[in-house]
C-alpha positions as CSV (number, residue, x, y, z in Angstrom):
1,M,-0.2,-0.1,0.0
2,R,1.3,3.5,-0.9
3,K,2.5,5.9,1.8
4,M,0.6,9.0,2.7
5,L,1.3,12.4,4.0
6,F,-1.4,14.7,5.6
7,Y,-0.9,18.5,4.2
8,G,-1.9,20.9,7.1
9,A,-0.4,20.5,10.5
10,G,-3.6,22.2,12.4
11,V,-6.8,21.9,13.9
12,F,-8.1,19.7,10.9
13,G,-4.8,17.9,11.1
14,K,-5.5,16.7,14.4
15,Y,-9.1,15.7,13.4
16,A,-7.7,13.5,10.6
17,I,-5.1,11.9,13.0
18,N,-8.1,10.7,15.4
19,R,-10.0,9.6,12.4
20,Y,-7.1,7.7,11.0
21,K,-6.3,5.8,14.1
22,L,-10.1,4.4,14.2
23,Y,-8.8,2.3,11.2
24,K,-6.8,-0.8,12.2
25,M,-6.5,-2.1,8.7
26,N,-6.8,-0.9,5.2
27,R,-5.3,2.3,5.6
28,P,-2.0,3.7,4.0
29,E,1.0,4.3,6.2
30,L,1.0,7.8,7.5
31,K,4.6,9.2,7.1
32,G,3.8,12.6,8.2
33,F,2.6,16.1,7.5
34,L,3.4,18.7,4.9
35,D,3.0,22.3,6.1
36,K,4.2,25.7,5.4
37,K,5.2,26.6,8.7
38,P,8.3,24.8,10.1
39,K,7.5,22.5,13.2
40,E,9.6,19.6,14.7
41,D,6.6,17.4,14.6
42,Y,2.9,17.6,15.2
43,E,0.6,14.7,17.1
44,G,3.8,12.5,17.2
45,Y,4.5,12.9,13.3
46,P,7.2,14.4,11.3
47,V,6.3,17.7,9.6
48,Y,8.1,18.2,6.1
49,C,8.1,21.1,3.6
50,V,7.2,20.3,0.1
51,D,11.0,20.6,-1.0
52,D,12.0,18.1,1.6
53,I,10.6,15.3,-0.1
54,R,9.9,13.4,-3.5
55,M,6.4,14.0,-3.8
56,S,5.7,11.4,-6.6
57,D,6.2,8.7,-3.7
58,Y,3.3,9.7,-1.6
59,D,-0.6,10.2,-1.9
60,I,-1.5,13.4,0.2
61,V,-4.5,14.1,2.1
62,I,-5.5,17.9,2.3
63,T,-6.2,18.5,6.1
64,M,-7.4,22.0,5.8
65,S,-10.6,24.1,6.2
66,N,-10.2,27.3,4.3
67,P,-11.6,26.7,1.1
68,Y,-9.0,29.0,-0.7
69,E,-6.1,27.6,1.1
70,I,-7.4,24.1,-0.2
71,W,-7.4,25.2,-3.6
72,K,-4.0,26.7,-3.4
73,V,-2.5,23.7,-2.2
74,Y,-4.5,21.5,-4.6
75,K,-2.7,23.5,-7.5
76,E,0.6,23.2,-5.7
77,L,0.4,19.7,-5.5
78,L,-0.6,19.1,-8.9
79,N,2.6,21.0,-10.1
80,Q,4.7,19.0,-7.7
81,G,3.6,15.7,-9.4
82,C,2.7,13.9,-6.2
83,G,0.5,10.7,-6.3
84,K,-3.2,10.9,-5.6
85,I,-5.0,13.9,-4.0
86,Y,-7.5,13.6,-1.6
87,M,-9.7,16.0,0.6
88,F,-10.3,15.1,4.4
89,R,-14.0,15.5,4.9
90,N,-14.1,15.5,8.8
91,R,-16.9,13.2,9.3
92,A,-18.2,11.9,12.8
93,N,-19.8,8.5,11.8
94,K,-18.8,5.2,13.6
95,V,-16.3,3.3,11.8
96,S,-18.0,0.0,10.8
97,E,-16.6,-3.2,12.3
98,N,-15.2,-4.5,9.0
99,N,-13.1,-1.4,9.0
100,M,-13.4,-0.2,5.4
101,E,-10.5,1.6,3.6
102,F,-9.7,5.2,5.2
103,L,-9.1,7.2,2.1
104,T,-12.5,5.7,0.7
105,I,-14.6,6.6,3.8
106,E,-13.1,9.8,5.2
107,C,-11.8,11.4,2.1
108,K,-12.7,12.5,-1.1
109,E,-10.4,12.2,-4.2
110,V,-10.0,15.2,-6.3
111,Y,-8.8,15.2,-9.6
112,D,-9.5,16.7,-13.3
113,L,-11.3,19.9,-11.9
114,G,-10.2,22.0,-14.7
115,E,-8.7,25.5,-14.8
116,C,-11.1,27.8,-13.3
117,V,-12.5,26.4,-10.1
118,L,-14.3,28.2,-7.5
119,P,-13.0,26.6,-4.0
120,Y,-16.4,27.0,-2.2
121,A,-20.1,28.5,-2.5
122,E,-22.8,28.3,-0.1
123,M,-26.8,29.3,-0.4
124,H,-29.6,29.8,1.9
125,I,-32.7,27.9,1.3
126,C,-34.3,29.6,4.2
127,D,-33.1,32.9,5.7
128,G,-34.7,32.7,8.9
129,C,-33.6,30.3,11.7
130,N,-35.1,28.4,14.7
131,L,-32.3,29.4,17.0
132,N,-31.7,33.3,16.6
133,C,-28.4,33.5,18.0
134,K,-27.0,36.8,19.2
135,G,-24.1,38.0,16.7
136,C,-25.3,35.7,13.8
137,T,-23.0,36.9,10.7
138,H,-26.1,35.5,8.5
139,F,-28.4,38.2,10.3
140,S,-30.8,35.2,10.2
141,P,-32.9,36.5,13.3
142,L,-33.6,39.7,11.3
143,F,-35.3,37.5,8.5
144,D,-38.8,35.6,8.7
145,W,-39.3,32.0,7.9
146,T,-40.6,32.9,4.5
147,M,-39.3,30.4,1.8
148,P,-37.4,31.5,-1.5
149,S,-38.7,30.5,-4.5
150,F,-37.1,27.0,-5.5
151,D,-36.9,28.0,-9.3
152,E,-35.1,31.2,-8.6
153,R,-32.4,29.6,-6.2
154,I,-31.7,26.8,-8.6
155,K,-31.3,29.2,-11.6
156,D,-28.7,30.9,-9.2
157,V,-26.8,27.6,-8.9
158,K,-27.0,27.3,-12.7
159,M,-25.6,30.6,-13.3
160,L,-22.6,30.2,-10.8
161,K,-21.9,26.8,-12.4
162,S,-21.7,28.4,-15.8
163,K,-18.6,30.9,-14.7
164,F,-16.4,27.9,-13.5
165,S,-14.9,24.7,-14.7
166,N,-15.7,23.1,-11.3
167,I,-17.1,24.1,-7.8
168,F,-15.1,22.4,-5.1
169,G,-17.5,22.5,-2.0
170,F,-21.1,23.6,-1.9
171,H,-23.1,24.2,1.5
172,I,-26.8,24.4,1.5
173,L,-27.7,26.5,4.4
174,G,-29.3,29.4,6.3
175,G,-30.7,30.3,8.4
176,E,-31.8,26.9,9.0
177,P,-32.1,25.0,6.1
178,L,-34.2,22.1,7.4
179,L,-37.0,24.5,8.0
180,N,-37.5,24.2,4.1
181,P,-40.1,21.5,3.3
182,Q,-38.5,21.6,-0.1
183,L,-35.2,20.2,1.1
184,G,-35.2,17.2,-0.6
185,M,-36.0,18.7,-4.1
186,Y,-33.0,21.1,-3.5
187,V,-30.7,18.1,-2.6
188,R,-31.7,16.1,-5.8
189,E,-31.3,19.1,-8.0
190,I,-28.2,20.6,-6.8
191,R,-26.8,17.1,-6.9
192,K,-27.5,16.9,-10.7
193,L,-26.0,20.3,-11.4
194,L,-22.8,20.0,-9.4
195,T,-22.1,16.0,-9.8
196,D,-18.3,16.0,-8.6
197,T,-18.8,18.8,-5.9
198,Y,-18.8,17.9,-2.3
199,I,-22.0,19.1,-1.4
200,E,-22.9,19.7,2.5
201,I,-26.2,20.5,4.4
202,V,-25.3,22.9,7.4
203,T,-27.7,22.8,10.2
204,N,-28.1,23.2,13.8
205,G,-29.5,19.5,13.9
206,L,-32.7,20.1,15.9
207,L,-35.0,19.2,13.3
208,I,-33.1,15.9,12.1
209,P,-35.1,13.7,14.4
210,S,-38.4,14.9,12.6
211,L,-37.3,14.6,9.1
212,S,-39.2,12.1,7.0
213,N,-37.7,8.9,5.7
214,E,-38.1,10.3,2.0
215,I,-35.9,13.4,2.8
216,L,-33.4,11.4,4.6
217,Q,-33.1,8.9,1.8
218,N,-32.7,11.9,-0.8
219,I,-30.1,13.1,0.9
220,K,-28.1,9.6,1.4
221,E,-28.9,8.8,-2.2
222,N,-27.4,11.9,-3.8
223,N,-24.3,11.6,-1.7
224,V,-24.8,14.7,0.4
225,S,-23.3,15.0,3.6
226,I,-24.6,16.9,6.9
227,R,-22.5,19.3,8.8
228,I,-24.1,20.0,12.5
229,S,-23.1,23.2,14.0
230,E,-23.6,22.1,17.5
231,Y,-25.1,24.8,20.1
232,A,-26.4,24.3,23.4
233,P,-29.9,23.1,22.5
234,T,-28.4,20.7,20.0
235,T,-26.1,19.0,22.5
236,R,-29.2,17.4,24.4
237,L,-30.4,15.9,21.2
238,L,-26.9,14.7,19.9
239,P,-28.0,10.8,20.7
240,Q,-31.1,11.0,18.8
241,I,-29.4,12.9,16.0
242,R,-26.5,10.5,15.4
243,D,-29.2,7.6,15.8
244,V,-31.1,8.8,13.0
245,L,-28.0,9.6,10.6
246,E,-26.3,6.2,11.2
247,Q,-29.3,4.4,10.9
248,Q,-29.9,6.0,7.4
249,G,-26.4,5.8,6.8
250,I,-25.7,9.6,6.0
251,S,-22.5,10.7,6.1
252,Y,-22.3,13.8,8.9
253,G,-19.8,15.9,10.9
254,I,-20.0,17.9,13.8
255,S,-18.7,21.3,14.5
256,G,-18.7,20.9,18.3
257,F,-20.2,23.2,20.9
258,D,-17.3,22.8,23.6
259,D,-14.9,23.4,20.5
260,V,-16.2,26.3,18.6
261,K,-19.9,27.2,19.1
262,N,-20.0,28.2,22.9
263,M,-18.4,31.4,21.9
264,F,-19.8,34.0,19.3
265,G,-18.8,37.4,18.6
266,K,-20.0,40.8,17.9
267,P,-18.9,40.6,14.2
268,L,-18.8,44.4,13.4
269,S,-17.6,47.6,14.6
270,L,-19.4,50.9,13.6
271,S,-15.9,52.4,13.1
272,E,-13.3,51.5,10.5
273,N,-10.9,52.1,13.1
274,S,-11.9,50.0,15.9
275,R,-10.0,49.4,19.3
276,Y,-10.8,45.7,18.6
277,S,-8.4,43.8,16.1
278,H,-9.8,43.2,12.5
279,K,-10.6,39.7,11.9
280,C,-12.2,38.2,8.7
281,I,-15.6,36.7,9.8
282,S,-16.0,34.2,6.9
283,P,-13.0,33.7,4.9
284,G,-13.7,32.0,1.4
285,C,-17.2,31.9,2.2
286,V,-18.6,32.9,-1.0
287,N,-22.3,33.5,-0.8
288,I,-25.1,33.5,-3.5
289,W,-28.7,35.1,-3.0
290,N,-31.1,36.3,-5.4
291,G,-29.2,36.5,-8.3
292,K,-26.2,38.0,-6.6
293,I,-22.8,36.8,-5.5
294,A,-20.5,38.2,-2.6
295,R,-17.3,37.1,-1.1
296,C,-19.2,36.6,2.4
297,P,-22.6,36.3,4.0
298,T,-22.0,39.3,6.2
299,L,-21.6,41.5,3.1
300,M,-24.6,39.8,1.2
301,Y,-26.8,40.4,4.1
302,I,-25.7,43.8,5.3
303,K,-28.6,45.6,3.5
304,K,-31.3,43.8,5.9
305,F,-29.0,44.7,9.1
306,N,-28.9,48.5,7.7
307,E,-32.3,48.5,7.2
308,K,-33.2,47.2,10.5
309,F,-31.0,49.6,12.4
310,G,-31.0,52.8,10.1
311,L,-27.6,52.6,9.4
312,Q,-25.3,52.7,6.1
313,L,-22.4,50.3,6.6
314,P,-20.9,49.7,3.2
315,C,-22.5,47.2,0.8
316,A,-20.1,47.7,-2.3
317,G,-18.9,44.5,-3.7
318,I,-22.0,42.5,-4.3
319,L,-22.2,41.3,-7.9
320,E,-25.0,40.4,-10.2
321,L,-24.5,36.7,-11.2
322,N,-25.7,37.3,-14.7
323,S,-23.0,39.6,-15.6
324,D,-20.6,39.2,-18.2
325,I,-17.6,38.9,-15.6
326,S,-15.6,35.9,-16.3
327,G,-15.1,33.1,-13.7
328,F,-11.2,34.0,-13.7
329,N,-12.2,37.7,-13.1
330,L,-14.7,36.5,-10.4
331,L,-12.2,34.6,-8.5
332,D,-9.8,37.5,-8.2
333,F,-12.7,39.9,-7.4
334,L,-14.0,37.6,-4.4
335,E,-10.2,37.4,-2.9
336,K,-10.2,41.1,-2.7
337,E,-11.2,43.2,0.4
338,V,-14.3,45.2,0.2
339,P,-15.0,48.5,2.1
340,L,-17.0,46.3,4.8
341,C,-14.1,44.3,5.8
342,K,-12.7,47.5,7.5
343,H,-15.6,47.0,9.9
344,C,-15.0,43.2,10.7
345,V,-13.6,42.7,14.2
346,L,-12.7,40.0,16.8
347,N,-15.1,40.5,20.0
348,E,-16.1,37.2,21.8
349,F,-18.8,36.8,24.0
350,P,-20.7,33.5,25.3
351,W,-23.0,32.3,22.8
352,E,-26.4,33.4,23.4
353,Q,-30.0,33.3,22.0
354,H,-32.7,36.4,21.3
355,K,-35.3,35.9,23.9
356,G,-37.1,39.2,23.0
357,E,-36.1,42.6,21.3
358,I,-33.3,42.6,18.6
359,N,-30.8,45.3,19.7
360,L,-28.1,46.8,17.6
361,E,-25.6,46.1,20.3
362,D,-25.9,42.4,19.9
363,Y,-24.4,42.7,16.6
364,V,-21.7,45.6,16.8
365,V,-19.2,47.0,19.0
366,I,-19.5,50.8,19.3
367,D,-16.4,52.6,19.6
């Protein structure tokens, strides 16, 4: 069996090691990590630079989370002539007793993506949410539960696809996507359009135990994964959620409450020169909505925020999807900062739901 390296000695690399250790057989020999930041070792494995090894001797698993970084690494690996290239999927499913192959179950092989690839895109199929978290970067508490036009949303996906040779990853989310009764239709149609894309439904998971068998089968049969953003209310339901998904054989992952979701933040400052440190809230999270595309959801939905609070935070940088801009130019545009970036800050606070009136101070720091 060929030798293997993980590319990315960070948090995702640690997750990959933990999953790799669950496989007692049918796994390549892991020889260490590749990383651009020199380290003596990581999780007990040596860390190499690309120039340190003969790449053709190894299969590489990309263990990173930022879509744009994944795409840059993928292109680098192609140029280096390594063996097969895989993307680690960060799943949480139980490993079966017959211990199926690590690369087949835990990773997705990526190849022949073409020259003009969009690393990642996401789309709301419901703007409202059943949790209404303070500090939500999608401003979901400001929206109601009115469902969008299925045809218009699918038209957006078609226009997006027409710009690129491939789309690396695509998230169906909200708000809370499981609120939309047409979820099964979205899953089927998006999979038809994006045949090779890694597709996930991102949800707080609260509605999973009540999903119909028909919808669950649509998710499984169309090779769509579920990504559960765990919040305090989700934690109480996790045993039921896991049972449903594992009985149906659906691939899933969990962004744990203790690891990530116990802290939220006020994502914006009213000042361009805040005393808080600047931080990109959603790096690489390209969002499509109502015929438009933006570099992140906070920019896409900032007009709703401005309308609610009578503000004029900048909204430049939202483009029409049906414009004549090429995929290559669109990639360049989406990586550039926009005026709103100057307002994005790091200001964490414990996760909390809206229980009554929604206040400006739930979303911004006022310097």
